[in-house]
C-alpha positions in Angstrom: 91.7 82.5 138.5 93.5 79.8 136.0 92.1 78.4 132.9 89.4 76.0 133.6 88.8 76.9 137.4 85.5 78.8 136.8 82.4 77.2 138.6 79.4 76.1 136.6 75.9 75.4 137.2 75.0 72.7 139.4 74.4 69.0 137.4 71.0 69.0 139.1 70.0 72.4 137.8 71.0 71.5 134.0 68.2 71.9 131.6 68.5 68.1 130.3 68.7 66.4 133.7 67.0 62.9 133.7 67.2 63.0 129.7 68.7 59.4 128.6 70.7 59.6 125.1 72.1 57.1 123.2 75.0 57.7 121.0 75.7 55.7 118.1 78.0 57.8 116.3 81.7 58.4 115.9 83.8 60.9 114.6 82.5 64.5 114.8 79.0 65.2 113.8 77.0 62.9 115.6 79.4 63.2 118.9 79.4 66.6 118.8 75.8 67.0 119.0 75.5 64.1 121.9 78.3 66.1 123.8 76.5 69.4 123.9 73.5 67.4 125.1 75.6 65.9 128.1 76.7 69.6 128.5 73.1 70.5 129.0 72.7 67.6 131.5 71.8 64.6 129.7 73.1 61.4 130.4 75.1 60.1 127.3 75.6 56.4 126.8 78.1 55.9 123.8 77.6 52.6 122.3 80.6 51.6 120.6 82.4 48.5 118.6 83.8 45.9 121.0 87.0 46.4 119.0 88.6 49.3 119.0 85.3 51.6 119.4 84.9 55.2 118.1 87.5 55.3 115.4 88.5 59.1 116.5 89.9 57.1 119.8 93.0 56.6 117.8 93.0 59.7 115.3 96.1 62.0 116.0 97.2 59.2 118.7 100.9 59.7 117.9 100.7 63.7 118.6 98.8 64.0 121.5 97.3 60.6 123.8 95.4 60.9 127.2 94.4 58.2 129.2 94.8 55.4 126.5 92.8 57.9 124.0 93.4 61.1 121.6 92.7 64.2 123.0 90.1 65.3 120.1 88.4 61.5 121.4 88.2 63.5 125.1 87.4 66.7 123.4 84.1 65.5 122.0 83.2 63.0 124.0 83.9 64.0 127.8 81.5 63.3 130.2 79.9 60.5 128.2 79.5 56.7 129.2 80.6 54.0 126.9 78.8 50.3 126.2 80.6 48.3 123.9 78.7 45.7 122.0 78.6 44.1 118.8 75.5 45.3 116.7 75.7 42.0 114.8 75.5 39.5 117.6 72.2 38.4 118.8 72.9 38.9 122.3 74.4 42.4 122.1 71.6 43.8 119.9 69.0 42.4 122.3 70.9 44.3 125.4 71.3 47.3 122.9 67.6 47.2 122.4 67.0 47.3 126.0 68.9 50.4 126.3 66.7 52.1 123.6 63.2 50.7 125.2 64.0 53.0 128.3 66.0 55.9 126.2 65.1 59.1 125.4 67.1 60.4 122.6 69.4 57.9 119.7 71.5 59.4 117.9 73.7 58.1 114.9 75.6 58.2 111.7 75.8 55.4 109.9 75.0 55.4 106.1 71.6 55.2 105.0 70.1 51.8 105.4 72.6 50.2 107.9 70.4 50.6 110.8 67.5 48.9 109.1 69.8 46.3 108.2 70.5 46.3 111.9 67.0 45.9 113.1 67.4 49.5 115.1 65.5 51.5 111.8 63.1 54.2 112.8 60.2 51.8 112.1 61.7 49.3 114.4 62.6 51.3 117.2 59.8 53.7 117.3 57.4 50.7 117.9 59.5 49.5 120.8 60.0 53.0 122.3 57.3 55.5 121.1 58.8 58.2 123.1 61.9 57.8 121.4 63.9 60.8 119.6 65.7 59.2 116.7 68.4 61.3 115.3 70.7 60.5 112.1 73.3 62.7 110.6 74.4 61.5 107.2 77.0 62.8 104.5 74.4 63.5 101.6 71.0 62.5 102.9 68.7 59.7 102.5 68.3 59.6 98.3 69.7 60.9 95.3 73.0 60.1 93.1 75.3 61.1 96.3 73.4 59.1 98.7 76.6 56.4 99.3 79.2 58.6 99.0 81.6 59.2 102.2 80.5 61.7 104.4 83.5 63.6 105.2 84.2 67.5 106.0 86.3 68.2 103.3 84.8 66.2 100.7 81.6 68.3 101.5 83.2 71.6 101.3 84.5 70.8 98.0 81.0 69.5 96.6 78.7 72.3 97.9 80.8 75.3 96.8 82.4 76.4 100.3 86.0 76.3 99.5 85.4 78.3 96.4 84.6 81.4 99.0 88.0 81.4 100.3 91.4 82.0 98.6 91.9 85.1 96.5 90.9 86.1 92.7 91.9 83.0 90.2 93.8 81.1 92.7 93.2 77.5 93.9 89.7 77.1 96.3 90.9 77.1 100.0 88.9 74.8 102.2 88.1 76.3 106.3 90.7 75.0 108.5 88.1 73.7 110.5 85.5 70.5 110.3 82.9 73.0 109.8 80.3 71.2 108.2 80.7 68.6 110.6 79.9 70.8 113.5 77.6 72.9 112.1 75.4 69.8 111.3 75.7 68.5 114.9 74.4 71.6 116.0 71.8 71.5 113.4 71.2 68.2 114.9 71.0 69.1 118.5 68.2 71.9 117.4 66.3 69.1 116.2 66.1 67.1 118.9 65.5 69.8 121.5 62.7 70.9 119.1 61.4 67.0 119.3 61.9 67.1 122.9 59.8 69.9 123.7 57.0 68.5 121.3 57.0 65.5 123.4 56.7 67.2 126.3 53.3 68.5 124.8 52.2 65.4 122.8 53.9 62.4 124.6 55.0 61.1 121.6 58.6 60.8 120.5 59.7 61.9 116.6 62.5 61.1 114.2 65.3 64.1 112.8 67.4 64.0 110.4 70.1 66.4 109.1 73.0 65.7 106.2 76.6 67.5 105.7 75.3 68.6 102.5 72.4 70.3 103.4 74.0 71.6 106.3 76.9 73.1 104.2 74.2 74.6 101.5 72.1 76.4 104.6 75.6 77.5 105.9 75.9 79.7 102.7 72.6 81.0 102.7 73.7 84.7 102.9 75.9 84.2 99.8 73.4 81.6 98.2 70.5 83.8 98.3 72.0 86.3 96.3 73.5 84.0 93.9 70.2 82.2 93.3 68.6 85.5 92.3 70.9 86.6 89.9 72.0 85.7 86.5 75.4 85.2 87.1 78.3 82.7 86.8 80.4 81.9 90.3 80.4 85.3 91.9 84.3 86.8 91.7 86.6 86.6 94.5 88.9 89.8 95.3 92.2 89.3 94.2 93.4 91.6 96.8 92.5 90.3 100.4 89.8 88.5 99.8 87.1 88.3 102.5 83.5 87.8 101.1 82.8 87.7 97.3 80.0 90.0 97.7 81.4 92.6 100.1 83.1 96.1 98.9 86.2 97.1 99.6 87.8 97.7 102.6 87.0 94.2 103.8 89.6 91.8 104.0 92.8 90.7 105.9 96.0 93.1 105.4 99.4 92.8 106.2 101.2 95.2 108.7 104.7 96.2 109.7 104.7 93.6 112.4 101.6 91.5 111.9 98.3 91.4 110.3 94.9 93.5 110.6 91.5 92.9 109.6 89.2 95.5 108.3 85.2 94.9 108.0 82.8 97.4 106.3 84.0 100.9 106.3 83.3 103.9 104.1 86.4 104.1 102.0 86.5 108.0 101.9 86.7 108.2 105.8 88.9 104.8 105.9 91.3 107.3 103.4 91.2 110.4 105.9 91.8 108.4 109.2 94.8 106.1 107.5 96.3 109.3 106.1 96.0 107.4 102.7 94.5 110.8 100.2 94.5 108.4 97.1 91.2 107.1 98.5 89.2 110.3 98.1 88.9 109.9 94.3 86.7 106.7 94.9 83.1 107.4 94.5 80.9 105.1 96.7 79.3 103.6 93.9 82.8 102.2 92.7 83.8 100.6 96.2 82.7 97.2 95.1 83.2 97.5 91.3 87.0 99.0 92.0 87.9 96.9 95.2 91.0 95.5 93.9 92.3 98.5 93.4 91.2 100.1 96.4 92.6 97.2 98.4 95.7 97.2 96.6 96.4 101.0 98.0 95.5 99.7 101.3 97.7 97.0 101.5 100.5 98.8 100.4 99.8 101.8 102.6 99.1 99.8 106.0 102.6 98.0 105.8 104.4 101.4 107.1 103.4 101.0 110.5 102.5 98.1 113.5 98.9 96.5 114.1 98.5 98.3 117.2 99.4 101.8 115.7 97.0 101.4 113.3 94.2 100.3 115.9 95.0 103.4 117.9 93.9 105.5 115.2 90.9 103.2 113.8 89.2 102.1 117.0 88.4 105.5 118.4 87.3 106.4 115.2 84.7 103.8 115.4 86.2 101.5 112.2 85.4 98.1 112.3 89.0 96.3 112.6 91.1 93.8 114.8 94.3 92.0 115.1 94.5 88.8 113.8 95.5 86.6 116.4 97.2 83.1 116.5 96.0 80.8 119.6 99.2 81.9 122.1 98.2 85.5 121.3 94.2 84.6 121.9 95.3 82.7 125.1 97.5 85.7 126.5 94.6 88.3 126.2 92.9 89.1 129.4 89.6 88.9 126.9 90.1 85.3 126.7 90.5 85.0 130.4 87.4 86.8 131.3 85.8 84.2 129.2 87.1 81.0 131.2 86.9 79.6 127.7 88.7 76.3 129.2 88.2 74.0 131.5 90.0 70.9 133.3 88.8 67.3 132.7 90.4 64.3 134.8 90.8 60.7 134.0 90.1 57.6 136.2 93.6 57.7 137.1 93.7 61.6 138.0 95.7 62.6 134.6 94.3 66.0 133.9 93.6 67.5 130.3 92.7 71.1 129.2 89.8 71.1 127.0 87.4 73.9 125.9 84.0 73.9 127.7 80.1 74.4 126.5 79.7 77.9 125.0 76.2 78.3 126.3 75.7 80.0 129.8 72.2 79.0 131.6 70.6 81.3 133.7 73.7 83.1 133.7 76.3 80.4 134.4 78.6 78.6 132.1 78.2 74.8 131.7 81.2 72.7 132.6 81.8 68.7 132.9 84.8 67.7 134.5 84.9 64.2 133.9 87.2 62.9 130.9 85.8 60.6 127.9 85.4 57.4 128.9 87.5 54.1 128.4 85.9 51.9 125.9 83.2 49.5 127.4 84.0 51.0 130.7 80.3 51.3 131.8 78.8 48.4 130.1 78.1 45.9 133.3 76.7 48.8 135.4 74.4 49.7 132.6 73.4 46.1 132.1 72.5 45.7 135.7 70.6 48.9 135.6 68.5 48.7 132.7 67.7 45.1 133.0 66.2 46.2 136.4 
């Protein structure tokens, strides 16, 4: 069975079938939330600017284009419909209000105050549609001195302390290579929407959910911050050797081998030394595994270059030591475990072109969720939607 071939849950059985979502957001956080709702069966109508639409349609376009737009745009907007409108035009605004009056969910990521100035703030739309779930994602929340800063993932990683958790010792801060605060904010927003849909099913009333990238970034660090907030300390020191976690003892980290890299998680240092044939680790008492972690890690680092990753794993895995090879994307895709997940899917454009994308990671009733339809062309569905919502 090839990538993307695995059959998924039937659309009629998806849990959000019958739910209509208006997605006013662009780039990543809001659209990724709407994408997950679409994966779960909701109908998502993407409301975009007439000129250019979602800015991510052209992002990375020079590197990878598919059916007029970027592969990135298709990755986070597959399966949606597109409704192009100028929200400053009275006629378009009235048409959009007709959609809102009958929708179940509205998602936006405008800066604080913009929706209110457009006449589409919570007070206005909740009066128009009391059952509506109104969902907003911002960079830094509705108030405070950072309120109007650009809400962008790298900036939020930098402001929130996340960038200081990676990297080694006194080296520079290292941001995550993924847009983690965007993606997690989208996931948090999705959770809030689903909770309000459940509440609406009980009370019949809609509600409002708001998340911000900065609050998401703070929450994402709860494991570390919960320790830091209850200690009298400055920023905890990063390990100077194979740093993996500021609060975990040796051997936690990634180490070079003769032919690649090996990740070691939590393990008793003395037992690890016995398995690896590294007798020098026996002198470190358990109480010193954190205090002397750099010295311990340096010994492990120098020892592991003598053999290949596979040779070390052949010793470590049977002994129950938590270890794994560090795979790049081609190596991951070559693994039978990757094929067994059916982690990708094929989407098709109106002209029949195909693009391989990741799929929804959620399984419902044991079945995976797939959506074979590519992202929509700008404004492609407006005529049909206007006719339907005018009825």
